[in-house]
C-alpha positions as CSV (number, residue, x, y, z in Angstrom):
1,M,-0.2,0.1,-0.4
2,W,0.9,3.2,-0.6
3,S,2.3,5.9,1.8
4,N,0.3,9.2,2.1
5,S,3.0,11.3,0.3
6,T,4.0,8.7,-2.1
7,L,0.0,8.8,-3.0
8,E,0.7,12.6,-2.8
9,F,3.5,12.4,-5.3
10,A,2.1,10.6,-7.3
11,I,-1.1,12.9,-8.3
12,F,1.1,16.0,-8.3
13,A,3.2,13.8,-10.8
14,C,0.3,12.7,-12.6
15,S,-1.6,16.9,-12.7
16,R,1.7,18.2,-14.3
17,K,1.6,15.6,-17.3
18,F,-1.0,16.9,-18.3
19,E,-0.3,20.7,-18.2
20,K,2.9,19.9,-20.2
21,E,1.1,22.9,-22.0
22,Q,1.5,25.5,-20.2
23,Q,4.8,24.8,-19.3
24,M,7.9,26.6,-21.0
25,L,11.6,26.4,-21.9
26,N,14.3,28.7,-21.8
27,P,13.1,30.7,-25.0
28,A,16.4,32.2,-25.5
29,T,17.8,28.9,-25.9
30,G,15.1,26.9,-26.5
31,K,16.4,24.9,-23.8
32,R,15.8,23.3,-20.8
33,W,16.5,26.4,-18.3
34,K,19.8,25.7,-16.4
35,L,19.5,26.0,-12.6
36,Y,22.6,27.1,-10.1
37,V,21.7,25.4,-6.7
38,G,23.8,28.0,-4.3
39,I,22.6,26.6,-1.0
40,P,24.5,29.3,2.1
41,S,25.5,26.6,5.0
42,I,27.9,26.5,7.3
43,G,27.9,21.7,7.0
44,S,23.9,21.8,7.5
45,V,21.2,20.8,5.8
46,S,17.9,20.3,7.1
47,D,17.4,16.3,6.2
48,F,14.2,17.0,4.6
49,Q,16.2,19.3,1.9
50,P,18.2,16.4,0.4
51,H,14.7,14.1,-0.3
52,Q,13.1,17.8,-2.0
53,L,16.1,18.6,-4.2
54,R,15.8,15.1,-5.8
55,K,11.6,15.3,-5.7
56,L,12.1,18.7,-7.6
57,E,14.5,17.1,-10.1
58,A,12.2,14.2,-11.3
59,L,9.0,15.9,-11.3
60,Y,11.1,19.2,-13.5
61,K,13.6,17.3,-15.4
62,D,11.8,18.0,-18.8
63,E,12.2,21.5,-18.5
64,I,15.0,21.7,-15.8
65,E,18.7,21.3,-15.4
66,F,20.0,21.3,-12.1
67,V,23.6,22.5,-11.6
68,Y,24.5,21.7,-8.4
69,P,28.3,22.8,-6.2
70,T,31.4,21.1,-6.0
71,Q,30.6,21.7,-2.0
72,L,28.3,23.6,0.1
73,C,29.3,27.2,0.9
74,Q,30.7,27.1,3.8
75,R,31.5,30.5,5.0
76,I,30.6,32.0,8.5
77,M,28.5,35.0,7.6
78,H,25.7,35.2,5.2
79,D,26.6,38.1,3.3
80,A,29.9,36.5,2.2
81,A,28.2,33.2,1.7
82,R,25.5,34.5,-1.1
83,N,28.7,36.7,-2.4
84,G,30.2,33.7,-2.4
85,I,27.6,32.0,-4.2
86,V,27.0,35.0,-6.6
87,E,30.4,34.1,-8.1
88,D,30.4,30.5,-8.5
89,F,27.1,31.0,-10.3
90,L,28.8,33.9,-12.8
91,A,31.2,31.2,-13.3
92,T,28.9,29.2,-15.2
93,D,26.8,29.5,-18.2
94,C,23.5,28.8,-16.1
95,D,20.2,30.8,-16.5
96,I,19.3,31.1,-12.9
97,L,20.3,31.2,-9.3
98,W,18.2,29.0,-6.8
99,Q,20.1,31.2,-3.2
100,L,17.7,28.2,-1.4
101,D,19.4,28.3,2.4
102,S,19.9,25.3,4.1
103,D,16.8,25.3,6.6
104,V,14.2,26.3,4.2
105,T,12.0,22.8,2.0
106,P,10.1,23.7,-1.0
107,P,6.9,23.1,-1.7
108,D,6.6,20.8,-4.3
109,H,5.2,23.2,-7.4
110,V,8.0,25.7,-6.4
111,L,9.7,25.8,-10.1
112,D,6.5,26.4,-12.3
113,L,7.9,29.3,-11.1
114,V,10.9,29.4,-14.0
115,S,9.0,26.8,-15.8
116,R,5.6,28.8,-15.9
117,Y,6.4,32.1,-15.1
118,G,10.0,32.3,-16.2
119,A,9.6,34.3,-19.3
120,T,8.7,37.3,-16.9
121,W,10.9,38.3,-14.2
122,E,14.4,39.4,-12.8
123,A,13.4,38.6,-9.8
124,A,11.0,36.1,-8.3
125,G,11.0,33.7,-5.4
126,A,8.9,32.2,-2.4
127,A,7.3,32.8,0.7
128,Y,8.7,31.3,3.9
129,P,7.8,31.5,7.8
130,V,9.7,33.2,10.7
131,F,9.5,34.2,14.4
132,M,10.0,37.9,15.2
133,S,8.6,41.4,16.4
134,Q,6.9,43.2,14.0
135,P,8.1,47.0,13.4
136,G,6.6,49.0,16.6
137,Q,6.0,45.3,18.6
138,T,8.0,43.5,21.2
139,F,6.9,40.2,21.3
140,R,7.8,37.8,18.3
141,Q,4.7,36.2,16.4
142,I,5.1,33.9,13.7
143,V,5.1,36.1,9.9
144,F,5.4,35.4,5.7
145,T,8.6,36.7,4.7
146,V,6.5,38.6,1.5
147,Y,7.0,42.8,1.4
148,K,4.8,45.1,0.1
149,G,5.1,48.8,0.2
150,I,8.2,50.5,0.3
151,N,9.3,54.3,1.4
152,P,9.5,57.3,-0.9
153,E,13.6,57.1,-0.8
154,K,13.9,53.4,-0.7
155,T,15.1,52.3,2.3
156,S,12.3,50.4,4.0
157,L,9.6,47.6,3.2
158,A,6.4,47.0,4.9
159,P,5.7,43.5,5.4
160,A,2.5,42.3,3.6
161,P,0.0,39.2,4.2
162,C,0.5,36.2,3.0
163,P,-2.9,35.0,1.1
164,Q,-3.2,31.2,0.0
165,E,-2.9,31.7,-3.6
166,G,-2.7,33.7,-6.6
167,T,0.7,35.2,-8.2
168,D,1.9,38.7,-7.0
169,W,4.8,41.4,-7.8
170,V,5.8,42.5,-4.6
171,D,8.8,45.0,-3.6
172,G,10.9,42.5,-1.4
173,L,11.0,38.9,-0.5
174,A,13.3,36.9,2.4
175,T,16.9,35.3,0.8
176,G,16.0,31.8,1.9
177,C,14.4,30.6,-1.8
178,L,14.8,33.9,-4.1
179,L,15.4,32.9,-8.0
180,L,17.3,35.8,-10.0
181,K,18.8,36.3,-13.1
182,R,22.2,36.6,-14.4
183,S,20.8,40.2,-15.7
184,V,20.4,41.2,-12.1
185,F,23.6,40.9,-11.3
186,E,25.1,42.7,-14.1
187,K,23.2,46.0,-13.4
188,L,24.6,45.6,-9.7
189,E,27.2,46.8,-7.7
190,K,29.8,44.8,-5.5
191,P,28.9,43.6,-2.7
192,Y,25.9,42.7,-3.6
193,F,24.5,41.1,-0.3
194,E,25.9,42.9,2.9
195,F,25.0,43.6,6.6
196,K,24.8,46.8,7.9
197,Y,26.3,48.0,11.2
198,D,25.7,50.9,13.7
199,P,28.9,53.1,13.4
200,I,29.5,53.2,17.6
201,T,27.0,50.2,18.5
202,R,27.9,47.8,16.2
203,A,24.3,46.9,16.3
204,P,22.5,45.1,13.1
205,I,20.6,47.6,11.5
206,Q,20.1,46.0,8.2
207,G,20.1,42.6,7.5
208,E,22.1,41.5,4.2
209,D,18.0,40.4,2.5
210,L,16.4,43.5,2.9
211,G,19.5,45.5,1.7
212,F,19.5,43.3,-1.0
213,C,15.4,44.3,-1.9
214,L,15.9,47.7,-1.4
215,K,18.9,47.4,-4.0
216,L,16.5,46.0,-7.0
217,A,13.6,48.5,-5.5
218,K,16.6,51.3,-6.8
219,L,16.7,49.5,-10.1
220,D,12.7,49.5,-9.9
221,I,12.7,45.4,-9.7
222,K,10.1,43.2,-8.5
223,F,9.9,40.0,-7.2
224,F,7.2,38.0,-8.6
225,T,5.9,35.1,-6.2
226,D,2.9,32.7,-6.3
227,Y,1.4,32.7,-2.8
228,S,0.4,29.2,-2.7
229,M,4.0,28.5,-2.6
230,V,4.8,28.7,1.3
231,C,8.3,26.9,2.0
232,K,8.8,24.7,5.3
233,H,11.3,26.7,7.5
234,F,13.2,24.5,10.3
235,K,14.5,26.0,13.6
236,N,15.9,24.7,16.4
237,N,16.9,28.4,18.2
238,I,13.4,29.1,19.0
239,C,12.2,30.1,22.7
240,L,9.0,27.5,23.4
241,L,8.3,30.3,26.0
242,E,7.9,32.8,23.7
243,M,5.8,30.4,20.8
244,N,4.0,29.7,23.8
245,N,3.4,33.0,24.4
246,Y,2.3,33.0,20.8
247,C,-0.1,30.1,20.6
248,L,-1.8,31.7,23.2
249,D,-2.1,34.8,22.0
250,F,-3.1,33.4,19.3
251,A,-6.2,31.1,20.5
252,N,-7.2,34.0,22.4
253,K,-7.2,36.4,19.3
254,S,-9.6,33.3,17.5
255,V,-11.7,33.0,20.4
256,T,-12.2,36.7,20.5
257,N,-13.0,37.1,16.9
258,Y,-15.0,34.3,17.3
259,D,-17.1,34.7,20.2
260,A,-17.9,38.2,18.0
261,T,-19.0,36.1,15.5
262,V,-21.1,34.2,17.0
263,R,-22.8,36.4,19.6
264,G,-24.3,38.6,16.7
265,Q,-25.3,35.4,14.7
266,V,-27.3,34.4,18.2
267,K,-28.8,37.9,18.1
268,E,-29.8,37.8,15.3
269,L,-31.2,34.6,15.6
270,S,-32.8,35.3,18.5
271,E,-34.5,38.4,17.5
272,R,-35.8,36.2,14.6
273,L,-37.1,33.4,16.8
274,L,-39.0,35.9,19.0
275,R,-40.5,37.7,15.6
276,L,-41.5,34.3,14.3
277,S,-43.3,33.6,18.1
278,R,-44.8,37.1,18.0
279,E,-46.1,36.2,14.7
280,N,-47.4,32.8,15.9
281,K,-49.4,33.8,18.5
282,E,-51.0,37.0,16.4
283,L,-52.4,33.6,13.6
284,K,-53.2,31.4,16.3
285,E,-55.3,34.3,18.0
286,K,-57.1,35.1,14.3
287,L,-57.8,31.4,13.9
288,Q,-59.4,31.1,17.9
289,L,-61.4,34.6,16.9
290,R,-62.4,33.1,13.3
291,S,-63.7,30.4,15.3
292,M,-65.1,31.6,17.7
293,L,-66.9,33.3,15.0
294,K,-68.0,30.9,13.1
295,I,-70.1,29.1,15.7
């Protein structure tokens, strides 16, 4: 008997067989897209990721050629790791660089971004959840790495909601699952990715991911995304107390929202029942009166 995961894979593979007319090769070459898989890591990779990459190779074998580095990019800082991967990518003849963090596992259909939409964008990617505080808040919560809304100076990005379906052009995506064409780096100056720090305290004031998005914003390059493609994000440094408090807060808000909705529905139903009761009473009285008049 097939396991659920095997059955899901078979169903997805069959569904893609009937969608071939919507799939595309690289229109510039007439051949499969060449995808360079760059995984910034200090030596560890989520156990789920290699299995998923092999699955993606099988699903997209007719449209995409996967190219891997000879070893994982073992540089300590993220910005240095990403810049090293870019240089490795530019030294190949690959069309697209896939920056895929070692703790991120993408969904089965993530590379439809390439096979279906690859001719339409210079930068694309998929969102994933992170546990962090929102601007102006002190507590951490689950947010998704989609940014839509940028100030006139193009120095800051606003987080955006992540619906469960639909495609969109957004101002920023985090770098854990990012697809970038060669033309992007031809327009940028080095370093492509960099952390920025307060000159006095040396506290970080801008990460390499949002900083990269802001650089692209100044070039008027937006990111293409499909909201149905949300990646899994594995972390082992989450504070269980914070997670517990977040879950409690989320549950309380859900109950409050449910209570407000149900109260309104109960009130409406109660008023309707009272109205029907009155109408029924009036009808009964009329029937009784008519019966007495006949007598």
